[in-house]
C-alpha positions, -999 to 999 in steps of 0.1 A, spaced: 299 118 46 267 119 23 243 147 30 210 136 46 177 130 29 154 153 47 124 131 37 138 102 52 149 120 83 112 134 88 95 102 81 118 86 107 110 110 132 72 105 124 76 69 129 93 71 163 65 94 174 39 67 163 57 38 180 61 58 212 25 68 211 -7 51 195 8 26 170 6 -3 195 -27 5 207 -41 6 171 -24 -27 162 -41 -42 193 -75 -31 181 -69 -44 144 -61 -76 161 -92 -76 183 -117 -70 153 -100 -99 134 -102 -125 164 -138 -116 172 -149 -116 136 -148 -136 103 -109 -143 108 -99 -138 71 -64 -151 61 -62 -122 37 -82 -91 25 -94 -88 -12 -91 -59 -31 -108 -56 -67 -84 -51 -95 -104 -20 -106 -92 -1 -75 -56 -3 -86 -55 -9 -124 -72 3 -154 -94 -22 -175 -73 -11 -207 -39 0 -207 -33 36 -219 -3 45 -242 18 73 -231 42 92 -254 65 106 -227 73 88 -193 79 123 -178 41 132 -185 20 106 -165 -16 99 -169 -39 130 -162 -53 123 -127 -87 117 -138 -76 88 -158 -56 71 -132 -68 42 -109 -79 51 -75 -48 37 -58 -26 57 -81 -47 91 -75 -40 84 -38 -2 85 -39 2 119 -21 29 129 4 2 134 30 -34 122 34 -50 92 49 -75 82 22 -54 50 9 -48 36 43 -83 46 56 -99 28 25 -78 -3 28 -85 -4 66 -124 0 57 -119 -30 36 -102 -50 63 -127 -43 88 -158 -51 63 -141 -84 57 -135 -89 93 -173 -82 100 -193 -100 75 -188 -129 51 -186 -130 13 -214 -115 -5 -227 -97 24 -233 -61 30 -218 -43 62 -247 -24 73 -231 -9 103 -196 5 95 -179 23 125 -183 60 135 -156 84 130 -151 89 167 -153 63 196 -182 66 221 -189 46 253 -216 26 233 -194 21 204 -157 22 211 -146 9 179 -141 38 153 -120 49 124 -101 68 148 -92 38 167 -82 21 137 -59 50 124 -26 56 133 -9 89 120 11 120 131 -13 148 125 -3 184 130 -25 210 118 -10 237 96 -39 261 94 -40 298 104 -34 310 139 -24 296 170 -20 259 172 -38 248 205 -60 219 192 -51 184 205 -36 157 185 -69 139 187 -89 170 174 -62 171 144 -64 135 138 -102 137 135 -99 165 112 -73 144 89 -99 116 89 -127 139 80 -105 151 51 -98 117 39 -135 107 41 -144 137 18 -118 127 -7 -132 90 -9 -166 105 -9 -157 124 -41 -144 93 -56 -178 75 -50 -160 50 -25 -181 62 7 -211 78 13 -225 100 42 -256 86 57 -276 121 58 -259 146 35 -226 150 14 -196 156 39 -216 150 72 -200 118 83 -206 124 120 -241 105 114 -225 77 98 -216 62 65 -218 37 39 -190 18 25 -194 15 -13 -178 -9 -38 -144 0 -44 -145 -3 -81 -158 33 -80 -188 27 -102 -214 41 -78 -230 73 -87 -250 100 -66 -284 84 -75 -272 49 -76 -251 38 -49 -235 1 -49 -229 -10 -12 -197 -28 -6 -193 -67 -6 -163 -86 -6 -153 -99 -42 -162 -134 -49 -142 -159 -71 -156 -148 -102 -141 -112 -99 -105 -101 -102 -90 -91 -74 -56 -93 -52 -52 -105 -17 -34 -85 10 -21 -108 37 -40 -100 69 -8 -93 88 -5 -62 68 -31 -50 88 -27 -68 122 13 -61 121 9 -23 113 23 -22 77 -8 -5 67 1 24 89 40 28 85 45 23 47 43 55 26 11 57 1 39 51 -28 49 19 -12 13 7 -5 2 14 -42 34 -2 -55 27 -34 -33 -9 -36 -48 8 -34 -84 33 -63 -74 6 -84 -59 -13 -80 -91 17 -88 -114 25 -118 -91 -8 -134 -95 -16 -127 -131 18 -124 -148 39 -143 -125 63 -172 -136 69 -203 -115 108 -208 -114 126 -236 -100 157 -237 -78 184 -262 -69 170 -263 -34 137 -255 -19 103 -250 -34 97 -231 -68 94 -192 -67 68 -172 -85 87 -140 -100 74 -113 -121 84 -78 -135 67 -47 -146 80 -25 -176 78 13 -174 49 16 -201 27 -9 -181 34 6 -148 22 40 -160 -1 28 -184 -19 2 -165 -14 11 -130 -9 50 -132 23 49 -111 52 72 -117 89 66 -113 89 74 -77 63 45 -68 85 21 -88 116 32 -70 100 20 -37 112 -15 -47 144 -8 -31 127 0 3 102 -30 1 133 -52 -4 150 -37 25 120 -44 46 120 -79 33 86 -79 17 96 -83 -16 129 -101 -30 142 -79 -59 164 -100 -85 185 -78 -104 200 -88 -139 237 -100 -136 255 -70 -150 231 -45 -132 245 -27 -104 226 -19 -71 227 18 -82 207 9 -114 235 15 -137 248 -11 -162 280 -28 -171 285 -23 -207 253 -4 -211 235 -2 -245 201 9 -251 175 -18 -253 139 -23 -249 140 -60 -239 121 -67 -207 150 -86 -196 165 -54 -186 136 -49 -158 142 -62 -122 123 -95 -114 105 -94 -81 91 -121 -57 77 -122 -25 102 -123 2 101 -154 25 101 -132 57 67 -120 49 45 -96 67 40 -114 101 68 -92 118 63 -60 138 63 -35 109 73 -6 131 104 -22 144 114 -32 110 109 -2 90 125 20 117 156 -1 116 158 3 78 152 40 79 180 45 107 202 27 84 191 48 53 195 82 74 227 70 86 243 55 53 224 68 28 214 34 11 185 10 15 198 -22 30 185 -52 48 193 -58 85 225 -81 91 217 -118 95 184 -114 75 172 -144 57 191 -146 23 171 -144 -10 164 -175 -30 177 -157 -60 200 -126 -61 207 -121 -99 195 -138 -131 213 -141 -162 202 -127 -197 203 -153 -223 193 -154 -261 172 -178 -276 204 -195 -292 219 -203 -257 
């Protein structure tokens, strides 16, 4: 029997704790603010949040871009921390509250009150365990509040939010700033939804209402933003013998690191995202699921890269149920696999051909 992956085991335990506790309630609040607001079908995220304006050239893939040179989404790929999920949740809440081009003048407080039951705590689902010194007597809510405050301070340091009174004092309210990070201490740029003249990707609203934002890892979320961008701006439409055409794309290692700031670990999330049936990963016909090649020879061709398309199953499924099922299979069998009887992929392999074929 293969040894168990401790990270998967820990993640599974955390997810089961979330599902038995707050996740259902948080998902309900997410749906309520959508139903009572603008009812967007997708949430727009400006490209400057997850990609650079110009690609950097890396001499060694083992040495990633310095953190300060990475896009915001890549900087937020950490094992712990709510800042990526919280920022995306803020964009979701803003686009539910106001229409295009309008500022959201009254973002939610950190904690719920009798007068304002909606808060960032009511929209955040996480397992928070304080690891500081001394005896741990604080409640889960106190620890989660501490976690959210830490995330807000990180976002403030990136010029993505601003406390209303003084830096770090979010209990008195906050202002959501433009996610391109161009605000300064002396000149804050209030957040407005991107218009059609800007570059952005659209996250399906079900990413928020069905709980994906809470159960995916930071690496998986950052990778999804990259794939949304590649499909929109670098995708190719291919036909099939049956059904509608499909948009597919790929990303090479130099582009993944030099444009999106994402390392190998984030790229490898394509296996999990495929298992969740959010992406369809299409492999070259001579490449095994392990990533090894039949008759391998070194080649810089982009034909060696997996192709990726959006899976037909989509985001309109309960994320907690799907991810827990996949993680249990991964924990038991040591592989990323889709559930039995899942919707088959339109394409499973592609053939590499030369221009003479």
